C-alpha positions in Angstrom: 16.9 7.8 9.6 16.2 5.2 6.9 17.9 5.1 3.5 19.0 8.7 4.2 15.5 9.9 4.9 13.5 10.6 8.1 10.6 8.2 8.4 7.9 8.4 11.0 6.9 5.1 12.5 5.3 3.5 15.5 5.1 0.0 16.8 3.0 -2.4 18.8 3.9 -5.6 20.7 7.1 -7.0 22.2 10.5 -6.0 20.6 11.7 -9.6 20.6 8.7 -11.0 18.7 8.9 -11.6 14.9 8.3 -8.3 13.0 5.4 -7.5 10.8 5.8 -4.3 8.7 2.7 -2.7 7.4 3.2 -0.7 4.2 0.4 1.6 3.1 -0.8 2.7 -0.3 -0.8 5.8 -2.5 -1.0 9.1 -0.7 -2.2 7.3 2.5 -0.7 7.7 5.9 0.3 5.0 8.3 -2.8 5.8 10.5 -4.9 4.1 7.8 -3.8 0.9 9.5 -6.2 1.2 12.4 -4.7 1.0 15.8 -7.0 -1.8 17.0 -5.9 -3.8 14.0 -2.3 -3.3 14.9 -2.9 -4.2 18.5 -4.8 -7.4 17.5 -1.9 -8.5 15.3 0.6 -7.8 18.1 -1.5 -10.0 20.4 -0.9 -12.9 18.0 2.7 -12.7 18.9 4.2 -10.1 16.5 6.1 -6.9 16.7 3.9 -4.7 14.5 5.4 -1.7 12.8 3.6 0.8 10.7 5.2 3.9 9.1 4.7 6.8 6.8 6.2 6.3 3.3 8.5 9.1 2.1 6.5 12.1 0.9 3.5 11.4 3.1 2.4 12.0 6.7 5.2 13.0 9.1 8.0 11.4 7.0 10.5 13.5 5.0 9.2 15.2 1.9 11.1 15.0 -1.4 11.9 18.3 -3.0 11.6 18.4 -6.8 12.4 21.3 -9.1 9.3 20.8 -11.2 5.9 19.4 -10.2 4.9 16.0 -11.6 2.4 16.2 -14.5 0.4 13.0 -14.1 -1.5 13.4 -17.4 1.8 13.8 -19.3 3.2 10.7 -17.6 0.1 8.7 -18.5 0.4 9.7 -22.1 4.2 8.9 -22.3 3.5 5.5 -20.7 0.7 4.8 -23.2 2.9 5.3 -26.2 5.8 3.4 -24.7 8.2 6.2 -23.8 10.4 6.2 -20.7 9.2 8.1 -17.6 11.4 10.5 -15.6 10.1 10.4 -12.0 11.3 11.8 -8.7 11.8 8.3 -7.3 10.7 4.7 -7.9 9.0 1.9 -6.0 12.4 0.3 -5.6 13.6 3.5 -3.8 10.6 3.1 -1.5 11.4 -0.5 -0.9 15.0 0.6 0.1 13.4 3.0 2.6 11.7 0.1 4.2 14.9 -1.9 4.5 16.5 1.2 6.0 13.8 1.2 8.6 14.6 -2.4 9.5 18.3 -1.4 9.7 17.4 1.4 12.1 15.3 -0.9 14.3 18.0 -3.6 14.1 15.6 -6.1 12.7 17.1 -8.9 10.6 14.0 -9.9 8.7 10.3 -9.2 8.6 6.9 -10.3 7.4 5.7 -7.8 4.8 2.1 -6.7 4.6 1.3 -4.2 1.9 -1.9 -2.6 0.7 -2.3 -1.3 -2.9 0.9 0.6 -3.7 2.2 -0.8 -0.4 1.6 -4.3 -1.9 3.8 -3.4 -4.9 6.5 -2.3 -2.5 6.1 -5.5 -0.4 6.4 -7.6 -3.6 9.7 -5.9 -4.5 11.0 -6.4 -0.9 10.1 -10.2 -1.0 11.8 -10.6 -4.4 14.8 -8.5 -4.1 15.6 -8.8 -0.4 15.0 -12.5 0.3 17.3 -12.6 3.3 15.3 -9.8 4.9 11.9 -11.4 4.1 9.9 -13.9 6.2 6.5 -13.8 4.4 4.4 -11.6 2.1 0.8 -10.6 2.3 -0.2 -8.5 -0.8 -3.6 -6.8 -0.4 -5.6 -5.3 -3.3 -2.4 -4.9 -5.4 -1.3 -6.1 -8.8 1.6 -7.1 -11.0 1.9 -4.3 -13.5 1.0 -6.7 -16.3 -0.2 -4.4 -19.1 -2.6 -7.0 -20.4 -4.8 -6.9 -17.3 -8.0 -5.0 -17.2 -7.3 -1.3 -16.4 -9.0 1.1 -14.1 -11.9 2.8 -16.0 -11.7 6.5 -16.8 -14.4 7.5 -14.2 -12.3 6.0 -11.4 -9.0 7.3 -12.9 -10.4 10.8 -13.2 -11.4 10.8 -9.5 -8.0 9.6 -8.4 -6.2 12.2 -10.6 -8.4 15.1 -9.5 -7.5 17.1 -6.4 -9.7 19.0 -3.9 -10.9 22.4 -5.2 -8.7 24.2 -2.7 -6.5 23.4 0.2 -8.9 23.8 3.1 -10.0 20.8 5.0 -13.7 21.2 4.0 -12.7 20.7 0.3 -10.4 17.9 1.2 -13.2 16.1 3.2 -15.6 16.5 0.3 -13.1 15.1 -2.2 -12.2 12.2 0.1 -15.8 11.2 0.7 -16.4 11.3 -3.1 -13.4 9.1 -3.7 -14.6 6.7 -1.0 -18.0 6.4 -2.7 -16.2 5.4 -6.0 -13.7 2.9 -4.7 -15.0 1.7 -1.3 -16.5 -1.7 -0.5 -20.2 -1.8 -1.6 -21.0 -4.7 0.8 -19.1 -3.2 3.8 -20.0 0.5 4.0 -18.3 2.5 6.7 -20.0 4.4 9.4 -20.1 7.9 7.9 -19.3 9.7 11.2 -16.3 7.4 11.8 -15.2 7.9 8.2 -15.4 11.7 8.4 -13.4 11.6 11.7 -10.7 9.5 10.1 -10.4 11.7 7.1 -10.2 14.9 9.2 -7.8 13.4 11.6 -5.5 12.4 8.7 -5.6 15.8 7.0 -4.9 17.6 10.3 -2.0 15.3 10.9 -0.5 16.1 7.5 -1.5 17.3 4.1 1.1 17.2 1.2 -0.5 16.9 -2.2 2.8 17.0 -4.1 3.7 13.7 -2.3 0.6 12.1 -3.8 1.7 13.0 -7.3 5.2 11.8 -6.7 4.0 8.5 -5.4 1.6 8.1 -8.3 4.5 8.8 -10.7 6.5 6.0 -9.0 3.6 3.6 -9.6 3.4 4.5 -13.3 7.1 4.0 -13.7 7.0 0.6 -12.0 6.3 -1.5 -15.0 5.6 -5.2 -15.2 6.8 -7.1 -12.1 5.8 -10.6 -13.1 9.4 -11.7 -13.7 10.3 -10.3 -10.3 7.4 -12.1 -8.6 8.6 -15.4 -9.9 11.7 -15.0 -7.7 9.6 -14.9 -4.5 10.0 -18.0 -2.3 8.5 -16.9 1.0 5.0 -17.9 2.1 2.6 -15.6 0.3 -1.0 -14.6 0.8 -2.8 -12.5 -1.8 -6.1 -10.8 -0.7 -8.3 -9.0 -3.1 -11.9 -7.7 -3.3 -14.1 -8.9 -6.1 -15.7 -5.5 -6.2 -12.5 -3.5 -6.5 -12.9 -0.9 -9.3 -9.5 0.8 -8.8 -7.3 -2.3 -9.0 -9.6 -4.9 -10.7 -9.6 -8.4 -9.1 -7.6 -9.8 -12.0 -4.6 -8.0 -10.5 -4.8 -10.1 -7.4 -5.4 -13.3 -9.4 -2.3 -12.5 -11.6 -0.2 -11.8 -8.5 -1.0 -15.2 -7.0 -0.4 -16.9 -10.3 3.1 -15.5 -10.6 4.3 -16.4 -7.1 5.1 -20.0 -6.4 2.6 -21.7 -4.0 0.9 -18.4 -3.2 -2.6 -18.6 -1.6 -5.4 -16.4 -3.0 -8.3 -15.1 -1.0 -11.0 -13.3 -3.0 -13.6 -11.5 -1.0 -17.1 -10.8 -2.3 -18.3 -7.2 -2.0 -14.9 -5.8 -1.0 -13.7 -2.8 -2.9 -10.4 -0.9 -2.7 -10.3 -0.2 1.1 -9.8 -2.0 4.4 -13.4 -2.3 5.8 -13.7 -2.4 9.6 -16.0 -5.4 9.2 -13.2 -7.4 7.5 -10.3 -6.6 9.8 -10.7 -9.8 11.9 -10.5 -11.8 8.6 -7.4 -10.0 7.5 -5.7 -10.6 10.9 -6.5 -14.4 10.6 -5.1 -14.5 7.0 -2.0 -12.5 7.8 -1.3 -14.6 10.9 -1.8 -17.9 9.2 0.5 -16.9 6.4 3.2 -15.6 8.8 2.9 -18.8 10.8 4.1 -20.8 7.8 7.4 -18.9 8.0 7.6 -19.3 11.7 7.2 -23.0 11.4 
């Protein structure tokens, strides 16, 4: 139990090593952090923990009386009205702290991708005593003045598979990958298909995707919050990211004191297998600053 919810997690490495907590993005299960990646991080001397956020994977699902209407939320946000959502990114950050409590871990290195990066930013800013370092990957600040996702990409993200069978889900996921993936680091198609099917067979809960997207929309501008972060910070972003444009990463680093920025040519909005060794080096080097 974490923050009153059941969260699914697993871990790699020795229990007495410093903890790295991996926080995944919108509608994406913890298995998107590849096991070889987790093992390689653990071999650097860390206790690596990955988990399913609320409403995704094998973690507890949040019951809501009325399904979230994303288009309505987007309209209300555009005209400056408040948003009523099932839960917030701060609630999801509190879940993560609850997981630390359950595991009896005093403090951790946060590594978050996309929405997970937003959650990790909140953790580093609002729970400084529980934070050792921050690595924010392909995420952003919520600054409304930054370039926004274009409509073609947004339409693909808002759309859902034509029906609930795994063939439709696979087709939709492959189409999404073509839109947002890394142009210079294409995946092996057979491996990608296997990963997608493995994930949907593990769990499929489209309502959770909508609820998490609502939390992102409600999140607002975090620049003031980011200026409170004092732990060593690494910001990683792809120059070819069409979902969260690279300016989001640049703005993140600009608003965190002494943050390091790593911009990667040809990387889109994914975690290419070819770049995992580089990510491991960057995460480890940043975490080592706190260990020292």
